[in-house]
C-alpha angles and dihedrals in degrees: 000000000000093000091048092051091049091048093051091048092052096043096046095038092228136143122225139178115233115191116201142152090210112103090195092054093045092051092048098047108031129098087176118026120201119191115201130191124188091347095308128110107242099176141354132188142103114317089252093052092049092046095046098038110027111185094220145008089259091059093043090053092044091054090051110287093253092129102041113119124195109250124201115177101170114209094002091070109173094014116139106231126157121247113222117211125205090247087065097253121133122221124192127206111250 
């Protein structure tokens, strides 16, 4: 079904909105992925952008939770501080 939808989209040169609760389906079909929570758009981007740089813990868990790191910040509970990785990348708490 996914392949057929993609083929039709390419052949007819059309855009369409596909609403799904399946992360796998969304990642396979989307050129632009929009993640909503409680009726609000929380992040939009290519599937790769959303997967590699989720804007919040909710989105990271929605996409599969593969990139959710435990965060303990002691007395600064709830503070938004970046986490610096050895590879030089910065991660912010969502």
